[in-house]
N, C-alpha and C positions, 0 to 999 in steps of 0.2 A: 566551553564545546563539547564538554565528553558529559557533563549533565545534563546539556540540548541534544546528545548524543542515545545516553537511556533511558530521557524521557519518550525522546521519539520509540522509540521501540517500546519497549517498559507499557508502553497510554496501549497498544494493541495486539498484544501481545492475547488477551483473554478475547477479544470478541476474535480474532484471527486466526491465531496456529493452533489454536487447539481446531479446528474446521479446516482447518487446514492440513494440519501434520495426520490427522487422530480419524478424517471425514470420515470412513465405513466404523469407523466406534460411533460416536458420535451417529451419529445414523438409529444404528442399533440401539444407544444407551436411550438417547434421544426418545424414544422407538416413534417417528420421523423418516416422512421420504425425502430424498432427493428434490422434492418440487418445496415442502411444504419447509424446510432447511432454506429455500433459494428466496421462500416468501420475508422466513425472517428475517432472514439481513439482503431479504428488497428492504423490505419495512424501515434499516438503519440508513438504507442509502439514503430515502425519502425525510427521513429528520433530520439526518447530514445533511439535506442539500435546501434546508432552509436552515440550521444552522449555521453555514457558511456563512450567508450572509449579512447574521450581525457578529460574528466574530471576529468578523477584519476589520469595521472601525472598532472593536474592543480593543483586538489586539495595538492600535495607533493611541489606543486613549490611558489602556493599565497596563504596569507593569507586567512583564511576562514571569516574573518566577511565579507574582501570587496567581496569577493563573492555569501556568502549566502542573502543581503540588495538589491546586482543586480539580485537577482533571481528575491525574492519577490517582488522588487516595479515592473517588466518585466511582470512579471506574475498577478498582479491588475489591468495594462495597456490593456492587454486578458481581462481580466474580467468586464473592459468599453463596448469593443464589443460584446464581451456576451452577454448585458443587450439590445442588435440588434436584438435576436434571428434569426441568422443566418441560412439561409435555408443548405442543402447541401452539395455545393463544401463552401460557408462559414466558415461550422461548422470544414472540413476536414483543410481549413486555419490552424485557430483556434486548434486545439488538436492539429498540427504542431506546433504551434510557442510554446503551452504549451508545447510542445517536448522537446523543447530544454532553454525555460527560467528556467523549472523544473529540471530539470536532469544533461545541461553541465556542467553550472554553480553552483550547489546546490547541490547532491544527494552526490557524494563522499567525496567533501567540511563534509557535513555533521558526515559521518559513519569516519573521518576520526578526526573533533575533538571528537566526543564524544569516540573513544578507545585511545586519548592522554588520555582522564578524565579521564575514570575507569584505569587507570593502569595498573599495571601486573596480580593483582588478584582478579579485581572484573569488569571484563567485561558484564560478567550476566547481575551483577546488573548496570553496564552503560546504559547499553542496552537496559532491561527490564525499568530502568525508564526515558530514551529516549522515548523508545511505549509505556511505561506506564502514559506516562505523559502528549504524541500528543493523547493516545487514551481518559486521562479527557477531551483533548479539544476538540478530536475531538467531541464524547460523548456531549462536552456542550453547543458547538458551532452548533451540529444535534439541537442538544435539543430547542436551542433560535430558530435558522432560524423553524424546524416545529411552534412554536407556533408565528411565525411570519405570518408562512406560512398559517394556520390556525385564526388565526386573517384578515385578508383581503379575506378568502378565503369566499364566503357563504355560507349561516348555510346549503344551502341546496347542499349541494359538489356534489350530484352527475346528478343536475342540472342546473352547473354551465355552465357560459358561456364560449368560448375562452376568449374573449377579460378580463376577472373575471379573468380567469388564466395566461396572463400574468400579467396581476396586479399583484396577487404575487407571482407568481416565478420571475418578476421587485423587486421589496422587497428581497429580498431572497437573489436574487445575488448579489446585492450593497451592503446589508452585508457584506457576502464573501469579496466584496472588500476591504471596510475599514476594518474590521479584518486586511485582507493580507498585507496593505501596513502598517500601521502603528505596525505587527510580522515589517520589514525591519529597521524602525526608534529606533525602542529597539534591533536589533543586534549591528546596528551601532553602538548603546552607552555599548550594554551592555557586547559584546564580542573584549577580548585585542586587536587590532590588532599587534601581532606577528605570522613570516612566523614560516610554520610548520616545520622545524628542530631545531625549539624556547623548542620544544617540547618535546624532544626524545635525544640531546645536538648530535644532528649528524651533523652534513652540507655533500651535497652529492661530495663528491670525483668528479675529475679533472674526472675520466671516468669513473667512477657513472652514467649512461646511462642511458635514459629513457626503449629505446633499450632490456639491459639487464637485469635490475628493468624486466620487461615482462619476460623476458626470465627464471632468476630467480623464477616466480611464475606461469607462466606453469609449471617446477617441478613440484611441490607438489602435488602428488595426489591428497590431501585431499580440494585443491582447488576446484577440480574440481569435487566430492562428495557434498563438500557447492555450486557451482553452479546449479549443479541439483538436491540435497531439496533444493533451492530455487525456484527454476520454479515448487514444485511443493508444496510449501505453499507457493508464490505467485498465481498461477493456485485459490488456494482456495479462495485468497484474492479478486482476480476479483470476486472471484462468488458470495461471499457475496455481492456486485452489484448489480446481479439480490435479493434478496428476495421483497423484495418492488413490486415487477412487478410480482413474485414466488403469494407475499401475496393478489391480485387484482386477477385474471386472475383462478385462482388456489382453493384460498379459502371464494372465494365472496368478498372482502373487498371492503373497499370505499378505494381511494387514501390518504383523512389524516390518518386513521387511521395507512392504509401501512408504508407508514410511519414515525408514531410513537410505532407500533412497532418494528421497522427494528434500529428505533434510544436509546431501550430499548438491545438491541442487544450490539448497539458499544457500551455502556460503560460498559461492559463487558470489555470494549479493558486494559485499567489499573490496574485491577485487574489482569488479568490473564497475562498483561506481563510483569510488576512488580514480581508476584510472580511467573513464569516459571523462571525469569531471577536472581533470589536471591537464588532455588531453581537446576538451572543449574549452580550457585556458589560450591551449594554443597553434587549435587551429580553426575554432568556432563552436558553441553548441551547436546549432542552426544543423549545421557535415555531420556530426557525429552523432545527431538527433538522426541523421535519412540514414545514415549506415545502419543503428541496430536496426530500425524498421526491417530494412532487408534484411538482415542477418532473421529478424523474427518472422518475415515473408518468410523465407525459404523452411524453419526448423514446423509451421504450424500445418503448412500444407504439404510437409513431407505426410504428419498425422494423421491428416486430413485422411489422405489416398494411398497408405499401405496399408495392408495386412496385418495387424499384429501376430505374431510368432508366440507363440505362450512359451515361456517361460527364457523367451529372448531379452533379460537385462542387459545387455550390452547394450546393443541398438534403442533399448526403450534408455538407460541413462547414458550416451552419446547424445540419443539429441532432445533431453529435457536437458545437460550443461547447455547446448547450443542453442534452446527459447531462452532462458535463464538469464547465459549473458548477457543478448540484445535485450530483456527486459531491464535486469537489475541495474542497466549502464544507462538509460532510459530515465531510472528513479531520480540518480545524483547529475541528470542536467535542465529534467522542466522546469526547476524554478531560477533555474540559471540564469533562463532568457529575459527577467525581467531588467537584470543589467543591460544584456543587448539591445535588448529593447528601447533602452532607455525610462522606465518605467521611475518617476520619483522618486528618493527613497522614504521622500514623505510619509507616499501614498500608496506605502506596502501590503503596506496592511491588508485597506480597501482594496485596490488589486489582488490577494490574495483569496480574498472573499470573492470575486466577482468569475476570475478567474477559475474556482474549488470548483462553483453553483453548476458552475456548465460540464465541471474536465471531469468533476470526480460521478456524474450519475452511472456512473457504471454498477458504483454499490447498490444502485435499486434494480436494476435487469439482468445484470451477469448473471451471476448467481442461479435464479428463476429462470432465465432460462438452459442454460444447465442442465438442473435440473428434469423441467422439461423435455427436455432433447433429452437425456439419456436414460424418463420414465418412460419415455413412449417408444423406443427402442434398445432395450434393454442389452449391454453383451457391446462390442463391440463398435455396432454401426450408430448407435446416440453420440455416444463422443467424437468418431467422425464427423458427424452434422456437426457436434459444435468448434471445433475447430478448423470445420470451415467458418462457420461463426467466425471464429477468434482472426482467421485468414485476411475478410474482408476489411475488417477492423486495420488490421499493418495496414494494408493494402496506401487506406483510407491518410493514418498518416505518415506515409512516406511522403508522400503525394503533399499534403500540407504541407510538410518540415521542408522540402528541393524549394515550394512556391514561398515558405518565407524567407528565409536561405537568401535568394533571391528578392526577396523585397527594401530586407535588411540590408546586401550589399551596395544598393542600387541605391538607399537612403545615407546610408554611408559615403557611396560614390558622391553624390552630389551635397554635402554637406562639405568636404574635401573639394 
């Protein structure tokens, strides 16, 4: 599980941590507008959506150790190119490459291995540990990155030159590259080289084809609801990437302080994910998801309809903490729904692939929508429009979570 945690966060550090915690600097150093960065990350989403589909069956048939290690090492190679600060076209190709390396060979294998570890009665704990551990690592990496960034950055941050910003960001990216490559080495030696069928004692029967798995999974209504819940939760998570830019443009903070305040929010992830996972095992995953969406909706509506006060760091941080708690709680819960919905273990990889094709579509459009709204309405107004957008998805997630909770409760009552 420790190896899965390290792999699960390290592989996404280069594609996402850099733009999440240092977004204003990335836009300037890469010579991108918010819309252009959103478009590049949208290409990642398109490639990822295609990669989820074959990645699921692949995880049901190949050892996780080999898939995860290859993914980490190839992602680190992409990070080397990232240190050249490619422009718009180069960024599009870079994030398309990340879409292959972090999804096709990685995602379903990670989720499959985690479900195998959790067994029949501890799925909330398994996914809570996975995302909580990932959050702990993410916060530690972010804190180290911010420290490195601030040490390299000149004391007069407001008047830093482009070269000085490039030097600071270069150090941060290389730090993430090294961590990602080392995580691949850790995975290679720590995870057993076992075939997926060995984890549950079932071999694929001669007539047990990929197409039969797909059809069987598609016939489970709860899987479709889980996909919608994942969409709504992941929209919120992608919205988290915008907090640092929001702090600069709406609350008047400098780039270093903005990165630091968002990092504080990131430290909630291990506590929220693990806590929600344990509570999900005790009180049901769907109930905890509904509660998380309710808190998220309140947080998004506050930012959408209140006027930012320049320098009011306490108000900003307080609401970021509320929203972050809800976002990271959901990340420790939504894949635990596979056990609650009684999806067969042998079909886990296929189910992950199909749910992810739908559920991770926000990779395509959230950053792009944010960029368009912010560029069209500079300052606080554009960000408020974006929080209205986030609020709509939080409301949908709340409604679907409550519906799924009633469906599973009814199915359980019928079986008894």
